[in-house]
C-alpha positions, 0 to 999 in steps of 0.5 A, spaced: 733 498 651 727 498 646 722 504 648 715 504 648 710 510 648 703 508 652 697 513 649 692 513 655 685 516 655 680 516 661 682 513 668 680 506 666 684 506 659 690 510 663 690 504 669 690 499 663 696 502 660 700 502 667 698 495 668 701 493 661 707 497 662 708 494 669 709 487 665 715 490 661 720 492 666 725 491 661 723 496 657 723 504 657 716 506 658 713 513 657 706 515 657 702 521 654 694 523 654 691 521 648 692 527 643 691 529 635 695 533 631 695 541 630 687 542 629 685 537 634 690 540 639 687 547 638 680 544 639 682 541 645 686 547 648 680 551 647 675 547 650 671 544 644 673 537 646 671 536 653 666 530 651 672 526 649 678 523 652 682 529 648 678 534 653 682 538 658 678 534 664 680 527 662 687 529 659 689 532 666 686 526 670 691 522 666 697 526 667 695 526 675 694 519 675 701 518 671 705 523 676 701 520 682 704 513 680 711 516 678 710 514 671 715 518 665 710 523 661 712 525 654 706 529 652 705 528 645 710 523 644 715 528 642 722 526 646 723 519 643 723 515 636 719 510 639 720 502 637 713 501 639 706 504 641 701 501 645 694 505 644 688 505 648 684 508 641 685 508 634 679 513 632 685 518 631 692 516 629 697 522 630 702 523 624 708 522 629 706 515 630 704 513 623 708 507 620 711 505 627 709 498 630 703 499 634 698 495 639 691 497 640 688 495 646 680 495 647 678 499 653 671 496 654 664 496 651 664 499 644 658 504 642 652 501 637 653 501 630 648 507 629 647 512 623 653 515 624 657 509 624 654 507 617 655 514 614 662 514 616 663 507 613 660 509 606 662 516 606 669 515 609 669 521 614 673 521 620 672 515 624 671 519 631 665 522 628 662 515 630 665 515 636 667 508 639 663 504 634 669 505 629 674 502 634 679 498 630 677 500 623 684 504 622 688 498 620 694 502 622 696 497 628 699 491 628 695 487 633 689 489 636 688 486 643 681 484 645 676 482 651 673 476 648 672 471 642 665 475 642 668 481 641 673 478 636 667 476 632 664 483 632 670 486 630 671 481 624 664 483 622 666 490 622 672 488 617 678 488 622 683 483 619 682 476 623 690 475 623 691 482 627 686 480 633 688 477 639 684 475 645 688 477 651 682 479 655 683 486 658 685 489 665 680 492 670 675 487 667 679 480 667 678 478 675 672 481 677 671 476 683 676 480 687 671 486 687 667 482 692 673 484 697 671 491 699 668 496 704 663 499 700 657 500 706 651 498 702 649 491 700 643 488 697 641 494 693 639 496 686 645 500 682 644 504 676 650 506 672 649 512 668 652 514 662 655 520 659 650 520 653 648 527 653 655 530 654 657 526 648 651 529 644 646 523 644 639 523 646 637 520 653 630 521 656 634 521 663 627 523 667 624 517 664 630 512 665 630 514 673 622 513 673 623 506 670 629 505 675 624 506 681 619 501 678 625 496 677 627 497 684 620 497 688 622 497 695 629 496 695 634 501 696 636 505 689 643 507 688 646 511 682 653 512 680 654 517 676 659 517 669 665 520 671 664 525 664 657 527 666 654 533 669 654 532 676 650 538 678 644 537 673 644 529 674 644 529 681 638 535 681 634 530 676 635 524 681 633 528 687 626 530 683 624 524 681 627 519 686 628 523 693 630 517 697 635 514 692 643 515 694 647 518 689 655 517 688 659 522 683 665 518 686 667 511 688 669 505 686 663 502 682 666 495 681 665 495 689 658 497 688 656 492 683 659 487 687 655 488 693 648 490 689 643 485 687 641 488 680 645 492 676 641 497 671 645 500 665 644 503 658 651 504 655 656 502 660 662 497 660 661 496 667 655 491 665 660 486 664 662 486 671 655 485 673 655 479 668 661 476 670 659 476 678 652 473 676 648 479 677 641 480 674 643 486 669 638 490 665 642 494 659 640 497 652 644 492 649 641 484 647 643 480 654 645 474 650 650 478 645 653 481 652 654 475 655 658 472 649 662 479 649 663 479 656 671 479 657 674 473 659 676 472 666 683 469 667 685 471 674 688 478 672 693 476 667 690 480 661 696 485 662 701 480 662 698 477 655 698 483 652 705 484 654 707 478 651 704 481 644 708 487 645 715 483 646 712 478 640 712 485 635 718 487 638 722 481 636 719 481 629 722 487 628 729 484 630 728 478 626 726 482 620 732 486 621 736 480 622 733 477 616 734 483 612 742 483 614 743 476 613 740 476 606 744 482 604 750 479 606 749 473 603 747 476 596 754 480 597 758 474 598 754 470 592 756 476 588 763 476 590 764 469 589 760 470 582 765 475 580 771 471 582 769 465 578 767 469 572 773 469 566 775 475 563 773 476 556 781 475 553 781 468 557 775 466 555 777 467 547 
């Protein structure tokens, strides 16, 4: 039975990995939070990486999710010699999975290509310094499963090899119509999905942003859904001061909130694609026409199954290559024996 290591990250990434594994019941599947090698692990343990999926907070959430769903946990992927690795990100590729067959799965929106992106590209610095803008640039995977043709074009522009890109759609963003069936109590409001820009050391004038949201909302109810990685206490206090009548949610299913809203306001959040898929009026820091081209394909929730097909294909390629190699070696040995048997000795040929 082939063994597969699924490398998780945020709750969104972890649930995506779970959905893919569920489509591979014949495989021996194990899960780990996102990890790196010795220095990265030390930084993570000592709290220096809490703004990333390597931090203890998000790692603990991933582990809790896996335990709650009865998934087999193999932290750091050390318990098996895996036939395949399915990972949520390639900004860091640990040594123990390099050279293995690997499928990379897009999580959602990638960061814009800012100064850090070009610095990393030109100076060959570690990819993680430019955050998710450098997703896919490791070239250490066999296939990269992406959300849409628009994203395929984007990754090709960045230098990803076209033959490695497969448009499968991505779980959690491929069947948005189902989010309309929910019990969220409010409707016909303006929803603001905040970002963790400040937690990831990017500038944001949050108070100005809140005032802009108030202006957009007008007389309509205004609801803020905070990013899971955000400083809840600080963000809530800022909203209370600028928009005292607004509702603030630190938890809850944002997909259901989007399904019930009239207008969605975001800056750098993947949930903008849910709003676009559901036909909502959307405000974003990104160009809307570009976002529309990149919106994940809506395939009725079959993305996990499509990604599982890619995984099986890669495993079969392994077996096929092995069989071909064995057949070629066997044929070469037979030909060598036949040639030796037919060749005359020196004395007989005299």
